[in-house]
C-alpha positions as CSV (number, residue, x, y, z in Angstrom):
1,M,-37.5,59.3,-108.2
2,N,-41.5,59.0,-109.4
3,H,-44.1,56.1,-108.9
4,S,-43.5,54.3,-111.7
5,D,-39.8,54.3,-112.2
6,F,-39.6,53.1,-108.5
7,A,-41.7,50.9,-109.2
8,M,-40.4,48.5,-112.1
9,E,-36.8,49.3,-110.6
10,N,-37.5,47.9,-107.6
11,S,-40.8,45.3,-108.8
12,N,-38.3,42.3,-109.2
13,K,-36.6,42.4,-106.0
14,L,-39.9,42.9,-103.8
15,L,-40.6,39.7,-105.8
16,R,-38.2,37.9,-104.6
17,V,-38.0,39.3,-101.3
18,L,-42.2,38.1,-100.9
19,V,-41.7,34.8,-102.2
20,V,-38.8,33.9,-99.6
21,T,-41.8,34.9,-97.1
22,L,-44.1,33.5,-98.5
23,I,-42.1,30.0,-98.0
24,F,-42.0,30.6,-94.4
25,S,-45.6,31.4,-93.5
26,V,-47.3,28.6,-95.4
27,M,-45.5,26.2,-93.4
28,N,-46.1,27.9,-90.3
29,G,-49.3,27.4,-91.3
30,T,-48.8,23.4,-92.1
31,M,-46.2,21.7,-90.2
32,F,-47.9,22.4,-86.6
33,N,-50.3,19.8,-88.2
34,V,-47.4,17.0,-87.6
35,A,-46.7,18.5,-83.6
36,L,-50.1,18.2,-82.8
37,P,-49.6,15.0,-81.2
38,E,-46.6,15.7,-79.0
39,I,-48.5,19.0,-77.7
40,A,-51.1,17.2,-77.1
41,Q,-49.2,14.3,-74.5
42,E,-47.5,17.5,-73.3
43,F,-49.8,19.0,-72.2
44,H,-52.9,16.0,-71.7
45,L,-54.7,17.6,-73.8
46,M,-57.1,15.5,-75.6
47,P,-57.7,15.8,-79.7
48,S,-60.7,18.5,-79.8
49,Q,-58.5,20.4,-77.2
50,V,-55.3,20.6,-79.4
51,S,-56.9,20.8,-82.6
52,W,-57.3,24.8,-81.4
53,I,-54.1,25.3,-82.6
54,M,-54.7,24.9,-86.5
55,T,-58.4,26.1,-85.6
56,G,-57.8,29.8,-83.9
57,Y,-54.9,30.2,-86.0
58,M,-57.0,30.0,-89.4
59,V,-60.2,31.9,-88.2
60,V,-57.6,34.7,-87.2
61,Y,-55.6,33.9,-90.2
62,A,-59.0,34.5,-92.7
63,I,-60.0,37.6,-91.2
64,G,-57.1,39.2,-90.5
65,S,-56.6,39.0,-94.7
66,V,-59.7,40.3,-95.0
67,V,-59.0,43.3,-92.6
68,F,-55.5,44.0,-94.0
69,G,-56.8,44.7,-97.5
70,K,-58.8,47.3,-96.3
71,L,-56.3,49.0,-94.6
72,A,-53.5,48.6,-97.3
73,D,-56.5,50.9,-99.5
74,Q,-55.5,54.1,-97.0
75,Y,-52.2,53.3,-95.5
76,R,-48.6,52.7,-96.5
77,L,-48.0,49.0,-97.3
78,K,-44.4,49.0,-96.4
79,D,-45.9,50.4,-92.7
80,L,-48.8,47.4,-92.5
81,L,-45.8,44.7,-93.0
82,T,-43.6,46.3,-90.9
83,Y,-46.3,45.6,-87.6
84,G,-47.4,42.7,-89.3
85,L,-44.6,40.6,-89.0
86,L,-43.7,42.6,-85.7
87,I,-46.5,40.8,-83.9
88,F,-45.9,37.1,-85.7
89,A,-42.7,37.5,-84.5
90,V,-43.9,38.0,-80.9
91,G,-46.1,35.2,-81.3
92,S,-43.4,33.0,-82.3
93,I,-41.9,34.0,-79.3
94,V,-45.0,33.3,-76.8
95,G,-45.3,29.7,-77.9
96,M,-41.7,29.2,-78.3
97,I,-41.2,30.0,-74.6
98,A,-44.4,28.7,-73.8
99,T,-45.3,26.6,-70.3
100,E,-48.9,26.6,-70.7
101,Y,-51.4,25.3,-73.0
102,W,-53.4,28.6,-73.1
103,M,-49.9,30.3,-74.0
104,I,-49.5,27.9,-76.9
105,I,-52.8,29.5,-78.3
106,L,-51.9,32.9,-77.4
107,G,-48.7,32.5,-79.5
108,R,-50.3,31.3,-82.6
109,I,-53.5,33.7,-82.7
110,L,-50.5,36.6,-82.6
111,Q,-49.0,35.1,-85.0
112,A,-52.0,34.7,-87.2
113,S,-52.5,37.6,-86.4
114,G,-49.5,39.3,-88.4
115,A,-49.4,36.7,-90.5
116,S,-52.3,37.9,-92.2
117,V,-51.0,40.8,-93.6
118,L,-49.1,38.7,-96.4
119,P,-52.1,36.9,-97.6
120,A,-52.5,40.5,-99.0
121,T,-50.0,41.5,-99.4
122,A,-49.1,39.0,-102.4
123,M,-52.0,40.0,-104.0
124,I,-50.7,44.0,-104.2
125,I,-47.5,43.1,-104.9
126,P,-47.9,42.1,-108.0
127,I,-50.8,44.2,-109.1
128,R,-49.0,47.9,-108.0
129,Y,-46.0,46.7,-109.5
130,F,-46.3,45.2,-112.0
131,A,-48.4,46.0,-115.9
132,P,-51.7,44.1,-116.7
133,E,-49.7,42.3,-119.3
134,Q,-46.6,41.1,-116.7
135,R,-49.3,40.5,-114.2
136,G,-49.7,36.7,-114.1
137,R,-45.9,36.1,-114.5
138,A,-45.8,38.0,-111.1
139,L,-48.7,35.8,-109.9
140,G,-47.3,33.1,-111.2
141,T,-43.9,33.5,-108.8
142,S,-45.7,34.2,-105.9
143,A,-47.7,31.0,-106.1
144,V,-43.7,29.4,-106.0
145,G,-43.5,30.8,-102.8
146,L,-47.5,29.1,-101.8
147,A,-45.9,25.6,-102.7
148,L,-42.4,25.6,-101.8
149,G,-43.5,26.4,-98.6
150,N,-46.9,23.1,-98.6
151,A,-43.6,21.1,-99.9
152,F,-41.6,21.8,-97.2
153,G,-43.9,22.4,-94.1
154,P,-44.9,19.3,-93.0
155,V,-40.6,17.7,-93.8
156,V,-38.9,20.4,-92.4
157,A,-41.8,19.5,-89.0
158,G,-41.3,15.8,-89.0
159,L,-37.7,16.7,-88.6
160,M,-38.5,19.1,-86.2
161,A,-40.8,15.8,-84.1
162,S,-37.7,13.6,-84.3
163,F,-35.0,15.8,-83.5
164,G,-35.8,18.6,-81.6
165,S,-39.0,19.6,-79.9
166,W,-42.2,21.4,-81.7
167,R,-40.7,24.2,-79.9
168,M,-38.0,24.2,-82.3
169,L,-41.5,24.8,-85.2
170,F,-41.4,28.5,-83.6
171,L,-38.1,29.4,-83.8
172,I,-38.2,28.8,-87.1
173,S,-41.2,31.1,-87.4
174,L,-39.0,34.0,-86.4
175,L,-37.2,33.7,-89.8
176,P,-39.8,35.9,-91.9
177,L,-38.7,38.7,-89.6
178,F,-34.9,38.8,-91.7
179,T,-37.1,39.6,-94.6
180,L,-38.4,43.1,-93.3
181,P,-35.5,45.2,-93.9
182,F,-35.9,44.3,-97.6
183,F,-39.5,45.1,-97.7
184,R,-38.8,48.9,-95.9
185,K,-36.4,49.1,-99.1
186,Y,-38.1,48.2,-101.8
187,L,-41.9,49.3,-101.1
188,D,-42.6,52.6,-101.8
189,D,-44.4,55.3,-99.6
190,E,-47.7,55.3,-102.0
191,K,-51.0,55.1,-99.3
192,G,-54.6,55.2,-100.9
193,A,-56.3,58.6,-99.6
194,P,-57.0,58.9,-96.1
195,G,-60.6,58.3,-94.5
196,S,-62.0,56.2,-91.8
197,I,-62.2,52.8,-90.9
198,D,-65.8,50.9,-90.1
199,F,-64.5,50.1,-86.9
200,L,-68.2,48.3,-86.4
201,G,-69.3,46.7,-90.2
202,G,-65.3,45.7,-89.5
203,G,-66.1,43.4,-86.3
204,L,-69.9,42.6,-87.7
205,L,-67.5,40.5,-90.4
206,A,-65.0,39.3,-88.3
207,A,-67.4,37.2,-85.9
208,A,-69.4,36.7,-88.6
209,V,-66.5,34.8,-90.3
210,A,-65.2,33.5,-86.9
211,V,-68.9,32.2,-86.0
212,F,-69.5,30.6,-89.5
213,L,-66.1,28.7,-88.9
214,L,-66.2,27.5,-85.8
215,S,-70.2,25.8,-86.6
216,I,-68.3,23.8,-88.9
217,T,-65.0,22.8,-86.6
218,E,-68.1,22.6,-83.9
219,S,-70.8,20.6,-86.2
220,S,-73.2,23.6,-84.9
221,G,-76.1,24.2,-86.3
222,L,-76.5,26.6,-83.0
223,L,-73.3,28.6,-84.1
224,F,-74.5,28.6,-87.7
225,A,-77.6,30.9,-87.5
226,G,-75.9,32.8,-84.8
227,G,-73.3,33.1,-88.5
228,I,-76.2,34.4,-90.3
229,V,-77.9,37.1,-88.0
230,L,-74.8,38.4,-87.9
231,L,-73.7,38.2,-91.9
232,A,-77.1,40.2,-91.9
233,M,-76.1,42.8,-89.5
234,F,-73.2,43.3,-91.4
235,I,-75.4,43.6,-94.7
236,V,-77.8,46.3,-93.4
237,R,-74.3,48.2,-91.4
238,I,-72.4,48.5,-95.2
239,R,-75.9,49.5,-96.3
240,T,-76.3,52.7,-94.4
241,A,-72.7,53.0,-93.0
242,E,-71.3,56.4,-94.0
243,H,-67.4,55.3,-94.9
244,P,-68.8,51.4,-94.7
245,F,-65.9,48.5,-94.5
246,I,-66.3,47.4,-97.5
247,Q,-68.7,49.1,-100.5
248,P,-71.4,47.7,-101.5
249,G,-70.7,48.7,-104.7
250,L,-67.8,45.8,-104.6
251,F,-70.8,42.9,-104.8
252,R,-72.0,44.5,-107.2
253,N,-69.6,44.0,-109.3
254,R,-71.3,41.1,-111.6
255,Y,-67.6,40.0,-112.3
256,F,-65.8,40.1,-109.1
257,S,-68.9,38.2,-107.5
258,V,-69.0,35.5,-110.2
259,G,-65.4,35.2,-109.6
260,L,-66.0,34.8,-106.2
261,I,-68.2,32.0,-107.2
262,I,-65.5,30.3,-108.9
263,A,-62.8,31.0,-106.6
264,F,-64.6,29.5,-103.7
265,L,-65.4,26.0,-105.6
266,S,-62.4,25.5,-106.8
267,T,-60.3,26.0,-103.6
268,A,-62.3,23.7,-102.0
269,L,-61.4,20.9,-104.9
270,S,-58.2,21.4,-104.1
271,F,-58.6,21.1,-99.9
272,S,-60.6,18.1,-100.6
273,V,-57.5,16.3,-102.3
274,M,-55.2,17.7,-100.1
275,F,-57.5,16.7,-96.8
276,M,-58.6,12.6,-98.7
277,T,-55.1,11.5,-99.9
278,P,-53.6,11.2,-95.9
279,Q,-56.5,9.8,-95.1
280,F,-57.1,7.0,-98.1
281,L,-53.2,6.3,-98.0
282,S,-53.3,5.5,-94.6
283,A,-56.6,3.3,-94.8
284,L,-55.8,2.1,-98.3
285,N,-52.3,1.4,-98.8
286,Q,-51.5,1.3,-94.6
287,L,-49.0,4.1,-95.0
288,P,-47.3,5.5,-91.8
289,A,-47.5,9.5,-91.3
290,G,-43.6,10.0,-93.1
291,S,-44.4,8.2,-95.8
292,I,-47.2,10.4,-96.7
293,G,-45.3,13.3,-96.6
294,F,-43.5,11.8,-99.1
295,V,-45.9,10.8,-100.9
296,L,-47.2,14.5,-101.2
297,F,-43.7,16.0,-101.6
298,P,-43.6,15.5,-105.7
299,A,-47.0,17.5,-106.5
300,A,-45.8,20.3,-104.4
301,I,-42.7,20.8,-106.3
302,A,-44.1,20.4,-109.6
303,S,-46.4,23.0,-109.1
304,A,-43.6,25.3,-107.3
305,L,-41.4,24.3,-110.5
306,M,-43.8,24.9,-112.9
307,G,-46.0,28.1,-111.2
308,R,-43.5,30.9,-112.4
309,K,-44.6,29.0,-116.7
310,G,-48.6,29.5,-115.5
311,G,-48.3,32.5,-115.2
312,L,-46.3,33.1,-118.1
313,L,-49.1,31.6,-119.8
314,A,-51.6,34.0,-118.9
315,D,-49.7,36.6,-119.5
316,E,-49.4,34.8,-123.2
317,R,-52.1,33.1,-124.2
318,G,-54.8,34.8,-121.4
319,N,-56.2,33.6,-118.3
320,F,-58.8,31.7,-119.9
321,F,-56.6,29.0,-121.5
322,V,-54.8,28.7,-118.9
323,V,-58.2,28.2,-116.7
324,S,-58.9,25.6,-119.3
325,L,-55.3,23.8,-119.0
326,A,-56.0,23.7,-114.9
327,A,-59.6,22.8,-115.2
328,F,-57.9,19.1,-117.4
329,F,-54.9,18.3,-115.4
330,M,-57.5,18.2,-112.4
331,L,-60.5,16.6,-114.4
332,V,-57.6,14.2,-114.7
333,C,-56.3,14.2,-111.9
334,F,-60.0,13.7,-109.9
335,S,-60.7,11.0,-112.7
336,L,-58.2,8.5,-112.6
337,L,-57.9,8.5,-108.6
338,S,-61.6,7.8,-108.7
339,T,-60.5,4.8,-110.6
340,F,-57.5,3.8,-109.3
341,V,-57.3,5.0,-105.0
342,G,-55.6,2.6,-102.9
343,I,-53.1,1.5,-106.1
344,S,-49.6,2.2,-105.7
345,P,-48.0,5.1,-103.4
346,I,-45.8,5.9,-106.7
347,A,-48.0,6.0,-108.9
348,I,-50.3,8.1,-106.6
349,A,-47.4,10.4,-106.4
350,V,-47.8,10.4,-109.9
351,I,-51.1,11.9,-110.3
352,L,-51.1,13.7,-107.7
353,I,-48.9,16.0,-109.3
354,L,-51.5,16.9,-112.0
355,G,-54.3,18.0,-109.2
356,N,-51.3,20.6,-107.8
357,V,-50.1,21.7,-111.0
358,G,-53.8,22.5,-111.8
359,Q,-54.9,23.9,-109.0
360,T,-51.9,26.6,-108.8
361,F,-52.0,27.4,-112.1
362,M,-56.3,28.0,-111.3
363,Q,-55.1,30.0,-108.4
364,I,-53.2,32.0,-110.7
365,A,-55.3,32.8,-113.7
366,L,-58.4,33.6,-111.0
367,S,-56.1,36.3,-108.7
368,N,-55.4,37.8,-112.4
369,T,-58.9,38.1,-113.5
370,L,-60.1,39.0,-109.9
371,S,-57.8,41.9,-110.5
372,R,-59.1,42.8,-112.9
373,T,-62.1,43.1,-112.2
374,L,-61.5,45.6,-109.4
375,V,-60.7,49.5,-109.4
376,K,-57.6,50.7,-107.5
377,E,-59.1,51.8,-104.7
378,Q,-60.8,48.2,-103.5
379,T,-57.8,46.3,-105.1
380,G,-57.2,45.7,-101.3
381,V,-59.7,44.7,-99.7
382,G,-61.0,43.1,-102.8
383,M,-58.0,40.6,-102.8
384,G,-58.1,40.5,-99.1
385,L,-61.8,39.0,-99.8
386,F,-60.0,36.6,-102.2
387,S,-58.2,35.4,-99.7
388,M,-60.7,35.3,-96.6
389,L,-63.1,33.1,-98.9
390,N,-60.1,30.6,-99.9
391,F,-59.8,29.7,-95.9
392,I,-63.2,29.1,-95.4
393,S,-63.6,27.3,-98.6
394,G,-61.3,25.0,-97.1
395,A,-62.4,24.7,-93.8
396,V,-66.0,23.7,-95.7
397,A,-65.0,21.2,-97.9
398,M,-62.6,20.2,-95.3
399,S,-65.7,19.5,-92.5
400,L,-68.1,18.1,-96.0
401,I,-65.4,15.6,-96.6
402,G,-64.7,14.2,-93.3
403,K,-68.8,13.3,-92.7
404,A,-68.6,12.0,-96.1
405,L,-65.9,9.5,-94.2
406,D,-67.4,8.5,-91.3
407,N,-69.2,6.4,-93.6
408,Q,-66.2,4.5,-94.6
409,A,-68.5,1.3,-95.5
410,A,-70.0,2.7,-98.1
411,T,-71.6,0.0,-100.4
412,M,-72.7,2.2,-103.3
413,K,-70.5,1.9,-105.9
414,I,-70.0,5.1,-108.4
415,N,-67.7,3.8,-110.7
416,P,-67.8,0.6,-111.7
417,L,-63.8,0.4,-112.3
418,V,-63.2,0.0,-109.1
419,T,-62.6,-3.3,-107.9
420,N,-61.4,-2.7,-103.4
421,P,-64.7,-2.1,-102.1
422,A,-63.1,0.1,-98.7
423,A,-62.0,2.4,-101.6
424,S,-65.2,3.6,-102.9
425,V,-66.2,5.9,-100.6
426,Y,-63.3,7.3,-101.3
427,S,-63.2,7.3,-105.5
428,N,-67.1,8.5,-105.4
429,I,-66.1,11.5,-103.7
430,F,-63.3,11.9,-106.4
431,L,-66.3,11.5,-108.7
432,L,-68.0,14.0,-107.8
433,L,-65.1,16.5,-107.5
434,A,-64.0,15.9,-111.4
435,I,-67.7,16.6,-111.9
436,L,-67.8,19.9,-110.4
437,I,-64.8,20.9,-111.8
438,I,-66.6,20.6,-115.1
439,G,-69.1,23.1,-114.1
440,V,-66.4,25.3,-112.4
441,W,-64.9,25.8,-116.2
442,I,-67.9,26.0,-117.4
443,L,-68.7,29.1,-115.1
444,Y,-65.7,31.1,-115.7
445,R,-66.2,30.6,-119.1
446,L,-69.8,32.0,-119.4
447,Q,-68.4,35.1,-117.4
448,F,-65.2,35.3,-118.8
449,H,-64.5,34.1,-121.9
450,A,-65.8,37.2,-123.9
451,S,-63.2,39.2,-123.2
452,T,-61.1,42.4,-124.7
453,S,-61.3,45.0,-122.0
454,T,-58.2,45.0,-119.4
455,T,-60.3,46.2,-116.3
456,L,-63.5,44.7,-116.2
457,V,-65.0,47.0,-114.0
458,H,-64.2,50.4,-116.6
459,K,-66.1,47.9,-119.6
460,D,-68.5,46.4,-120.0
461,E,-67.0,43.2,-121.6
462,P,-64.8,40.4,-119.3
463,S,-61.2,40.7,-119.7
464,E,-58.8,37.5,-120.0
């Protein structure tokens, strides 16, 4: 059976396996937030110390996503998934049996090292196994797994914290291992051209990303300066190495580079809402943690239900239509939150549905757009960079929003419709987000709207 026949026969089965794996992967990244107080109490830790359970995972996951993306251009995807899921399982076991805090950190780092194969996989499978006119549906289906993971993560973590132990979260994390035989069965043996890997370049990129993220979490200007130095060394390396870790031509691809900027901004807006919502529900509505989870749940479920529809719209109406629809939903959400922040939690839950569905649609359309800016040999590393940028964007957004919220007594009220003085700081930020999403839509329209071709790197005109 040739590659095209194999891919056509197994693509839908493979996509279903991917969705299940993504659900548990995303849950693993979110549900430990709920367990942090319990872990801190058991090991007598300060909040800044226990936060490394999340920070360490995020740093390694961000770096690993681009490394696995690079490896996917040269090695069989089924082998990379095998190694990744096995390492993930080892990390889960280490964390589950941990008797010291350093063992929990080690377990989380191992988990992130293995799980970081999945972001590249979630991008590569729709691109390799589905024709361009079907790719939106495939990316939309993948988005269902991401949304369900976000929806179930806090709920499952709350149940485990109430009736079990934080160690049960590591046990749940072992479940993705059962998807490995199906990946081995449905993935083909295709791999890219053999070649050497620039480990020095990869190491410099990894170090730069790690130091930048640490500078954000630690609010350190010195670390930020160190990240700039490492990034400069990485740029020099890829321009001089015979086989660079990332081909410089990837960044000379204007469509891809602008697409990354748009993705960075839109993801930052999404993380800003995700970070702020529990803050204002607690401060303005006095909701406990368990109730906040239920306010967030409908929006996550709506994203899961609508993700496939967003993909179909991208195939039928084009990416620009989906980006426009997404930007409209997000604009309405941000504007309503700016005006009515602090009102009934039920109303907030309804408003958040618009924002979550909008972000899901935006992610689908941008993934689809970026995939068409890359030649086949650059797909793995290009989409790996896209995944990594999402984590960096989230870290930057949460750091900046956190600092803005430190000034809870903001006296300047930009939105004249806000009546609660305590809500001013949240209202101002949401209004800023509303302005930024308009900017994102304009930038996408200028760069990608006039589209006729299928692959942007092959033509001069952009593609929807």
